N, C-alpha and C positions, 0 to 999 in steps of 0.2 A: 260305721258312723261318719259321715263328713261334716266337716268344720262350715258353719253356717255363714252366710254373709255377714259381713264386717257393718259397724254400726252406719259408717258413710256411704256403704251401699245401699242399707236399708235407708237412709233418708232419702237418698236419690229417687229410690225406687218409690218412695210415696211423693215426693217433692212433685216430680215430673207430671204424673196425670192429676194430682191437684191444681197445680199451676194452670195446666193445658184447661180443666174444668172449668176452674175460675174464671180466666180469660175470655174462654169463648161462650162463657152463659150469658145471658142477658136477664133483666131484673125479673123476668116472669119464669128463667130456667137458672135460677142459681144454683150453685152446687149442693147449698144448704138453704135453708131459710134467712139466714144472716151471713152468707158467705157467697161470694161470686161478685159479680159487676153491676153496678147501682148507679142512678142518675141521682143527683143531689143539688143542693142550693147553697152559695157560699157568699156572704154578704161583702161587699167591695166597699162601697161607701155610700153616705147619704147624699142627695142631691135636691136641686131646687123646684125637680118635678113635682107635678102633683096631679091626682084625680081630677075629675071634672066635679066632684063631691068637696073638693080640697083637701083630700088624704093624700098626705106624703108618700113618695115613692124613694125607694131605695136601689140603688144600683147592685146587680148581683151577678155572680158568674154560675152558669149551669155548669155542673162537674159530671166526671165521670170517674167514678170512686170504686177502687178494689178493696174488698173487706173480707176479713176472716173472722168469723165468728162474732160480727159484730163491729170488730175494729178495724178502722179505715187505713189501710196501708199506704194506698197512694190517691190522690186525688188531682186529677188535672182540668184545668179550664176549658170550656167548650164554647159559650156563648155569652154575650150581656145581654141581660133581662133587666127589666124593672119589677118589683115588687112592693104589693102594698103592705104587706106583713112583716117587712124586714128580714125578708128572705128565709122566712121559715116555712113557707111552703108554696105560696100563692105567687104565679108568674101572672103580670098583666099584660106585660108588652116585650117581644124582644126586640133587641135592636141592632141593626145594620152596622156597619162600619162607617157608612155616610151618616146616618141618622148621629153615631156616638160624635163623628167628629162636629156636626153641626150643633150637637146641644154644647159641646166643651168651647165653640166659639163663641154661644151666648153666656158664657159662663154658668149653665144649669149643670154642668157634671165638671167636678175635677179634671182642669186641662192637663195634668200631670200624669193622668192615667194612658194607658196604651190605647189605640183606636181598636186594635185586634186584640181581644181577652189572651191573656198569658199567665202562667203561674207566678205568684211573686217569688222573690228569694227565699223568704222563708219557707212558702209551700214546698218549692224544688228540695229546700233541706230536709222536710217531713217526707217528701217523696223517697229522697235516696238513703235517709237514715235506715228503715225496716231492712232493706236489702244490702247494705252494707252490713248490718249485724248480723243478718243470715250468713253473708258471706265470710263473716270472721268466725262466726259458728262452724261454718263448713270445715275452715282452714284448721281450726281448733282440732276437729275430730280427725282431719287427715294428720295433721302434726304427732296427735296422740298414736294414732294407729300406726303411723311410721316409726314413732319413737318405740310402739310396743314391738315392731317386726325386729327393729334393730337390735335392740336391748340397750343395757345401760354401761357400754365399754368396760372401764376398769373398776367401776364402782361394786362393790359386793351385792351378789343378787340377795333378793328376800329371803329370809333365815326358811319361810316354809317352803319356798320356791328349791332353797338349796340342799334342804334335806329328801326333799321328793326326788331329788336328781340323784344324788348318792343313794337312795334305797333302791331305785329303779336300776342302777348300773350293779349293784348288788345282786338283783335278782336276776342279771343276765349272767354275771357270773356263776350265780349259784345254778342256773339253768343246766350247766352241763356237768354238774357234780360237785364234789368238794372243791372247796376255793383254797387257791395255792397263795402263797406267798407273794410271789410274783403277781397275781393279779391283784392282791388287797394293795401291791404298791403302783399298780397303773389304775386302779380307781381312786387314791388317794390324790395322784397327780391328776387326773382328768377332771375330779371335782373341784381341785382347786384352781384347775384353768378356766372351768366352766362357771364357776361361782362366785370366785375371787374370796372363797374362805378356807381354810384349814381343818382338817377333817383327821384324827389321829386313828394309827393303825388298829388300836383297841377298840375304837366306835365301830370301825368298818368291820371287822370280825364278829363282833357282837351282834350287828345287823344280819350279816350273813349266815351266823348261828341260828338266828330266830326265824328265818323266812321258810315260809310253806308254799312251794310250788303250786299248791293245788288252788290254781286261781280261776274264779268266775270272770265273766265279763263285767260285769259290776264292778270288780277289783281293779281292772284295767281303766274304767270310767273313772272311778274315784283316785287314781294315781294324777290325771288331768284336773280335778275339778279345783278352780280356785285358780287356775294358772293363767297367765297371760300368754299369749300366743310365740313371743320371743321364747319364754320361759319353758313352752313345751318342745319349741325347736332345741333348744339346749340338751334338754332331757333326753330327745332322740339321737342327737350327737353324741351323750354320752354314752347312751346303750349301744348304740352303734361300734362307738371306740372300742368298749371292752368287749364286743362279740368279735370284732376284725383284729385286734390287737396282735393276735398271734398268727394272723395272715388268712383266716379261713373261718366261715361260720357253719358250725352245726346246726342240724334241723331244729333241737329244741331251742336255740337262740333265736332262729328265723322266726317260729312259731311265737316265740314272746314277743319278739318287735313287731311282727304282722297284727298280733291281739292289742298290743300297746298303742300302736298308731290307731286302729278302730276306735279303742276304748277313749282315747284323748281328743279324739273326731279329725285326725290329718289324713288330707286325700292323697291318692297316689301320688299325684304330681310334686307333693310336698314331700312324701316318703322318700321319693327317689332326689329329691334335690338336696334333703339333708344327708342322705347316704353318699352323695357327691361329695359335701362339704366335708364329711366325715374322712373319705378318702385323701383330700387335701390336709385335714388335721394331721393324718395319721404320716404323711410325708412332712410336714412342718413342725409338728410335733411327736417324734417316735418315742415309742415308751421307752422309759429309762428304768431298767431293772436295779435291785439294791446294789448288788455286786460291780454294776456297771457306773452307779453313780459314785461308788468309793474310788 
């Protein structure tokens, strides 16, 4: 079993085709009925202009809007138009830059408005805000992912994860037969280093005495359930350390480690990466036996 793609990768795989379809779509070819690029009208200001019948005309922007599920994400001004229904839907006339400048010179339209239609500062902020929020969300997801992979440093590992790591190391030691006192010591030292928690030798002996090595793949899967990626890495590091502490790995230990990696969804490249980390651990933190500690 391979580890599935991370949350951030899944989101990126969704957003890329989604945004492409949305931006390349037209009103008649929207991504869904209320998602895609749409034309709209936006009120700009009242004017002194009227229709021949005396009906007042409002100045509006025609807009190009990107909507998701009916919610406008961005809206950009395209043209100036005059509307007799307050920019609700009716377009009576499109104004060129020359016509706009002429109307302003006769005080028919607010002279402070730009001759060429452009987004207001408020609209620009509205356009930027959703993308800024999406970017922050992506950064948060990436940060959480990196934090999960790096781990918590000197902070004690979660109790559930610590207990799983200890139990897995006991399984590795038990896979070669009876667990000797030196292996109990190695398990305790390694568990403390990886989890920042202390475990009594009596607790380790109790776990090894109760172990049944008749394991199914479901048992291996359950060993990794609910654990973060960094915790799974520590679990494998602990298992490798116990297996390699005496300088060699026996076939039962290799079989257990292989099945464990499959059960927790660790791909081959991560399996090899963690094994190399363990070789460094053995050099940096060589096993200390009870008589050596004395």
